[in-house]
Backbone as JSON, one array per atom type, in Angstrom:
{
  "sequence": "MAVCKVKKVNIFTHLELKDKIIEELQKAGCVQIIDVTSKLKMPGLLDFDTINNTESISALPEVKYCIDFLSNFEDKP",
  "N": [[-30.07, -13.33, -14.42], [-26.65, -13.92, -14.45], [-24.62, -16.55, -13.14], [-21.51, -17.12, -11.71], [-18.5, -18.98, -11.02], [-16.73, -18.44, -7.98], [-13.62, -17.51, -6.71], [-11.52, -17.45, -3.89], [-8.91, -15.4, -2.88], [-5.86, -14.67, -1.23], [-3.78, -11.95, -0.79], [-0.56, -11.06, -0.16], [1.71, -8.52, 0.56], [4.42, -6.13, 0.4], [4.07, -3.28, 2.44], [4.54, -0.84, 1.21], [3.86, -1.3, -1.42], [1.19, -1.7, -1.45], [-0.93, 0.22, -2.12], [-0.51, 0.59, -4.88], [-0.91, -1.99, -5.91], [-3.58, -2.45, -5.2], [-4.78, -0.44, -6.71], [-4.21, -1.32, -9.36], [-5.58, -3.77, -9.41], [-8.2, -2.87, -9.07], [-8.5, -1.43, -11.43], [-8.5, -3.53, -13.25], [-10.87, -4.73, -12.6], [-11.75, -7.24, -11.79], [-11.84, -8.31, -9.3], [-13.02, -8.33, -5.9], [-12.22, -6.3, -3.28], [-11.5, -6.63, 0.09], [-10.75, -5.54, 3.36], [-9.18, -7.47, 5.68], [-7.95, -7.22, 8.1], [-9.13, -6.7, 10.55], [-10.32, -9.07, 11.09], [-8.42, -10.93, 11.62], [-7.12, -13.85, 13.11], [-4.79, -13.98, 14.4], [-3.63, -11.39, 15.67], [-1.06, -10.45, 16.06], [0.29, -10.6, 13.69], [0.05, -8.19, 12.45], [2.04, -6.64, 13.43], [4.42, -6.85, 12.06], [5.64, -4.77, 10.64], [6.88, -3.31, 12.57], [9.26, -4.36, 13.4], [12.57, -3.86, 14.28], [15.48, -2.66, 12.51], [18.0, -3.42, 13.48], [17.54, -5.81, 14.83], [16.85, -7.46, 12.68], [19.22, -7.44, 11.14], [21.0, -8.63, 12.92], [20.12, -11.22, 12.88], [20.83, -12.23, 10.44], [23.37, -13.71, 10.07], [22.71, -16.2, 11.25], [20.61, -17.04, 9.63], [21.97, -17.27, 7.2], [23.73, -19.34, 7.85], [21.89, -21.45, 8.18], [20.85, -21.65, 5.58], [23.18, -22.39, 4.17], [23.73, -24.84, 5.43], [21.4, -26.35, 4.82], [21.59, -26.39, 2.07], [23.32, -28.41, 1.5], [21.75, -30.62, 1.31], [20.39, -30.4, -0.98], [18.89, -31.46, -4.03], [20.92, -32.7, -6.52], [21.44, -32.11, -9.97]],
  "CA": [[-28.79, -12.98, -13.84], [-25.65, -14.97, -14.62], [-23.91, -16.99, -11.94], [-20.19, -17.63, -12.05], [-17.73, -19.5, -9.89], [-15.96, -17.43, -7.27], [-12.44, -18.02, -6.03], [-11.02, -16.56, -2.84], [-7.45, -15.3, -2.88], [-5.21, -13.8, -0.24], [-2.62, -11.3, -1.38], [0.35, -10.49, 0.83], [2.68, -7.68, -0.12], [5.04, -5.08, 1.2], [3.15, -2.17, 2.69], [4.78, 0.24, 0.25], [3.26, -1.66, -2.71], [-0.24, -1.95, -1.24], [-1.79, 1.12, -2.89], [-0.32, 0.33, -6.32], [-1.54, -3.27, -6.23], [-5.03, -2.24, -5.12], [-5.15, 0.38, -7.88], [-4.18, -2.16, -10.56], [-6.67, -4.74, -9.32], [-9.45, -2.16, -9.3], [-8.56, -1.14, -12.86], [-8.85, -4.77, -13.94], [-12.29, -4.94, -12.32], [-12.08, -8.66, -11.69], [-11.78, -8.74, -7.9], [-13.61, -7.5, -4.85], [-11.18, -6.17, -2.27], [-11.96, -6.32, 1.44], [-9.68, -5.51, 4.35], [-9.47, -8.5, 6.68], [-7.09, -7.07, 9.28], [-9.94, -6.75, 11.77], [-10.79, -10.44, 11.26], [-7.29, -11.82, 11.82], [-7.12, -14.64, 14.33], [-3.48, -13.75, 15.02], [-3.38, -9.97, 15.49], [0.37, -10.18, 16.08], [0.78, -10.5, 12.32], [0.03, -6.79, 12.05], [3.2, -5.97, 14.0], [5.63, -7.11, 11.29], [6.29, -3.54, 10.2], [7.53, -2.65, 13.7], [10.53, -5.01, 13.71], [13.64, -2.89, 14.0], [16.52, -3.07, 11.57], [19.08, -4.06, 14.22], [17.13, -7.19, 15.07], [16.93, -8.17, 11.4], [20.62, -7.58, 10.76], [21.66, -9.58, 13.82], [19.65, -12.57, 12.56], [21.33, -12.64, 9.13], [24.34, -14.82, 10.1], [22.03, -17.45, 11.55], [19.87, -17.42, 8.43], [22.96, -17.71, 6.22], [24.19, -20.66, 8.28], [20.82, -22.41, 7.89], [20.81, -21.83, 4.13], [24.36, -23.17, 3.8], [23.55, -26.2, 5.95], [20.35, -27.04, 4.07], [21.97, -26.54, 0.66], [24.0, -29.7, 1.38], [20.74, -31.64, 1.07], [19.73, -30.05, -2.23], [19.02, -32.44, -5.1], [21.87, -32.31, -7.57], [21.0, -32.65, -11.28]],
  "C": [[-27.85, -14.17, -13.97], [-24.98, -15.29, -13.29], [-22.56, -17.54, -12.39], [-19.49, -18.13, -10.8], [-16.89, -18.38, -9.29], [-14.78, -18.12, -6.6], [-11.97, -16.98, -5.03], [-9.5, -16.57, -2.9], [-7.0, -14.39, -1.75], [-3.96, -13.24, -0.89], [-1.81, -10.67, -0.26], [1.42, -9.71, 0.09], [3.36, -6.75, 0.87], [4.06, -3.92, 1.31], [3.32, -1.06, 1.66], [4.16, -0.04, -1.12], [1.74, -1.78, -2.64], [-1.13, -1.09, -2.13], [-1.7, 0.85, -4.39], [-1.02, -0.96, -6.73], [-3.06, -3.13, -6.2], [-5.52, -1.46, -6.34], [-5.22, -0.48, -9.15], [-5.3, -3.19, -10.56], [-8.03, -4.09, -9.57], [-9.61, -1.79, -10.77], [-9.01, -2.37, -13.64], [-10.32, -5.12, -13.73], [-12.69, -6.39, -12.16], [-12.03, -9.19, -10.26], [-12.55, -7.78, -7.01], [-12.59, -7.48, -3.72], [-11.81, -5.8, -0.93], [-10.77, -6.42, 2.39], [-10.03, -6.49, 5.46], [-8.64, -8.34, 7.96], [-7.89, -7.14, 10.57], [-10.41, -8.17, 12.07], [-9.65, -11.43, 11.53], [-7.39, -12.56, 13.15], [-5.81, -14.46, 15.1], [-3.12, -12.28, 14.83], [-1.91, -9.59, 15.52], [0.97, -10.05, 14.69], [0.83, -9.05, 11.85], [1.28, -6.05, 12.52], [4.49, -6.18, 13.21], [6.35, -5.84, 10.9], [7.01, -2.83, 11.34], [8.85, -3.3, 14.1], [11.65, -4.05, 13.35], [14.75, -3.51, 13.15], [17.65, -3.81, 12.27], [18.77, -5.53, 14.46], [17.25, -8.02, 13.8], [18.37, -8.44, 11.01], [21.33, -8.6, 11.64], [21.25, -11.02, 13.53], [20.24, -13.09, 11.25], [22.38, -13.75, 9.17], [23.69, -16.18, 10.38], [21.25, -17.96, 10.34], [20.83, -17.95, 7.36], [23.48, -19.1, 6.57], [23.15, -21.73, 7.92], [20.73, -22.69, 6.39], [21.98, -22.69, 3.66], [24.21, -24.63, 4.23], [22.54, -26.97, 5.1], [20.71, -27.23, 2.6], [22.75, -27.83, 0.44], [23.02, -30.82, 1.04], [19.97, -31.4, -0.23], [19.94, -31.17, -3.25], [19.96, -31.91, -6.17], [21.41, -32.91, -8.89], [21.97, -33.65, -11.85]]
}
């Protein structure tokens, strides 16, 4: 029996792409896929899909401000 090196990867994606990505990985036959949601040390991570749109939209100006502020420190070529 041959022995090969194994690498562990974590794949994070939008929920709507989950089935397509799993299907493509299974077609490739080069990965073993296991669901680790039951093993998460921070179960709150599972609640990301419950954030409402209003909350996200109200945070956009603050995010834009931060991006604009930090872009002043960007390395210029």
